[in-house]
N, C-alpha and C positions, 0 to 999 in steps of 0.2 A: 503493500500499498503504500501511497507516496505521501509522506512527511508532513506534519503539521506546523508553523513558523518554529526559525530557531529558538532554542533557550526553553524548550519542552522537550524533552527526551526521558523515558524510563529506563529506572536500574535494574529494574526487575530482570531482563533480557529471556536468557535460557532456565533463569533461578525460577520464573513462573512455571515450570513443569509442573514443579512435585503439589501446585495448588489444583491441578490436570489428573494427581496420577501419575503423572509422568517422570521418567530418570531425568535427577540432576542432571548441570552440565559436565560435558567429562575432559578431560584432559588428556592428550593434545584435541586441539580444537578438527579434527578430523573423526568421521562418525564410522563406523561398519553399521548395516543395517541389524536394527533390534526395535525389538514391540513391546508394548505393554497396552494394555485393553482400559480404556476411560465409559466407568459407568457413570454416564449421564442422561439418563429418561427425562425425557418432556411430559409434563402434565398433558393428559389430553386436552386437548382442544383450546389450550392457555399458551399465551405465546414468551418465549423465552425471557426470563428476569435480566434485565441489562447486568453486566458486571458479576453476574452468578459464577462464575468460575475465575475471577478475580480475589484479593485476598481481602482487601482493603478499601476503603475509598468510593465516594455517592457515585450513584449509576448513569446519569445520566447529564450531559452541559457540554461546555464550549472548550476547548484547548488554550489554556493561560498563557500568556505573554509572559510571563518570567515564573517558572517553577523551580519549586525545591526540589533536584534530583535524586534527593536521598528518601523522601517522603512521596514520592507522584511515582504512583501504579498504572494508574492507566489515564494520559490525558483529555481521553473527551470524558471521563468521567469526573470532571471538574465542571465549577460556578454553573448549576444547576437553575439560578435565576436568573430565565431569559425568555425573551417572547417568545411563544411557541405559534407554527404557523400549519395546516393542513394542509394532508397530502394532497388536493385539488390548489393551494396556492404554491405551493411548492413545484409541482410540474407546470403552472403555468408560469412562473418565473424563471423555469429550466428553459423551456422553450425560449424565452427570449435574452438568455443571459449569454455573454461573449464566453464566459468561464465556465467550467462546469464542478458541481455540489453536492455536496451527499444530502441526505435527509435521515437524521439519525433522531428517534424521538423524540420530532417535532421542532428539531434546531439543525439549520441549515448551516454547513460547512465548507467550506470552499475548497476547493482542490490545490495544495499546493504544490510547487515544479520540484519532482524526483530528480537525483542524481543521475550523472551517465553511466555507474555501473550500474545503479535499480532500472535505469530505461534499459541497458543490452541486457541483464539477465531476463529481466521481463521478456523482452522481443525475443531473445533466444527459446527461452521454453516455448512459446507462440510460433517460432520456427518448426521445432523439433516435432510438437505437434500434430501442427499440420503435416508434415513430413510423411510423420508414420499414422497417421491416421486417413491419407489418402481421403480418397473419393467417395469411404464408407458415408456411413450414417452418423458421424459424430465430428462436429465443428468445432474449432478454438477460433472466438475472437479478443479482441484485442482490448485498452484500458477505456476507450471509449466505450464500450458495452454498459451500458445500466443495469442493475439487478434490483428487480425490487422484492422483498422478502413479507408475505401477506399478514404472515402469525403475528409482526411488532410495525407495520406501515415503514419499515426500512427502505430506502433506496441507497445502492452503492455501486460503484463503478471498480468491479475486482481489477485487478491487472490482469489474468486469463481469465475467461468463464470458458466452458467446453459445455456444448447443450448436445444432445444425442438426440437425433428424430427431429420432428415439426419443434419450430419455435413456436413454445407457447407464449402471447403476448399480454401485459395488464388492460383489462378490456379499455380503462380510460388511458392509457397512454403506450401508446406502438412500438412505443423504439425500449420501453421496460421487458425483458421478457424475466419471467416466472418460473422457469425448468433448468436450470443449469446441474450439469449430471458431475460437472468436474470445476474450482476454482481455487485458482492461484493468487496469490500472494505474496509479491517480492519484501520481503521484512525494511525498515524503515526506524532508527534509532528513535526516533517520536513518538512511532505509531505500532510496535516492535508486543507492548503487554496486550494494549486495545485487537492489534489481529488473534491473539493468541487466548486472550479473554472474551470479552462484551460481546465481538465480532465473530468468534468461531460458536458462540452459543446463539448466535443471532440467526448466521448461514445454517447450522445444524436444523435449525426452526423446517427449512425448506424440505418439502417430501424427495423431490426429484436427487438432493446433493449427495454422491457418494464418496466424495472425495474430497479433502481440504491438504490444500500444499501450499505449506510454508517455505520460500527459499531464501537463504541468507544471504546479505552483501557483507556481511565481515567476515566471513569466513566461510568453506567450503563443506557446508550442511543442506542438504534438504528432509523434511518431515514431510511424511504423509498421513492424512486420519482417513482410517476408512471404516466406513458404517457395516458394523455387523449386523444379520439378520438376529442373532442370537448373540447374548440375551439385549433382547430390545433394547434399544437408544443407545447400545454402548458402541465404541470407536474405540479402535486400534491405532495405534502410532509406530511407525516405521522410521528409524534415522538412515539417512543416508551419505555418506560421505568419500573422500578421492578413490577411487578406483570402481566404485559402485556403479551399476546401472538404475535409477530411480523405477519401479514398478509401481504401476497404478493399473491396477486390477480393474476396476469398470470400464476401463478402455482397452485392456489389452496390450500394452505399450511398454515398451521401456524407454528412457532418455539417459543416458550417460552421462554422469557428472562430469566426467573431461570436458565433453563439449559443452556443457552446459554451464560450467566455468572458465570456457577458452578466451584468455587477453583480459577477465572481467578485471583483475586486480592490477592491469598497468590503467585503469579508469576513476578518476575520483570517484570516491561514495560517500558514506555521511562523517562529514565532520569530524561530529563529538565523540565517536568511536573509532580508536586507532584501527589496523586493517587485522586479527587474528591470523601471527602465522604459526603456532606451536602449542 
């Protein structure tokens, strides 16, 4: 996901894993495939509770302009006292806007720019997926594709969205799709905690979603969350590192990590965090 304005970043990073029942960060910063099961059923007919998979902080709001990095876990889960807008108001404004915005529980967020490394990684994921999926029934879309989450009413622009079969369009907005099968987010220092926590909580309420992929840009690491048939509501997370092929079971494709990260660390990445090399 593209970062929020500088000065707002999470120190949680991979340490957010234990809150999901995930393994803690490992050293050195390369990973072999490992799996954990996340037991996280959603109540029937209810929207996911924002911030439900994070450990502290309020649930909704906007990223602050100045942040205490030691205390902040989710930059989106701050300053909740803001004017709320309806979905129709957001869609009307978004059609007229020159830049992209996301809607998160009634609050509109402008999409900030991303680093060259972030953009290159997202592009490479899209290219690798397009090459391997070919002319079959699944198609990847870039970061301009808007996704609507019916259970929460939120609207997001994932870095990569894969839809299989016919696109299911929102009745009030034909530019928003409702049936992603795979969503990919390239992590940024300012939004990593949100992507791992409240955003994953939101995404997994989408019935069609089978896999959620997190691509690190400060180290060679890819995490794939795969929805399990049983126990209902549980997800398995697999870590991939150097020398691995990222397996996306729902698409029956593998993405070589070496190709994904080729030349990535020659490009500028997030400034707040140095590239991990050991």
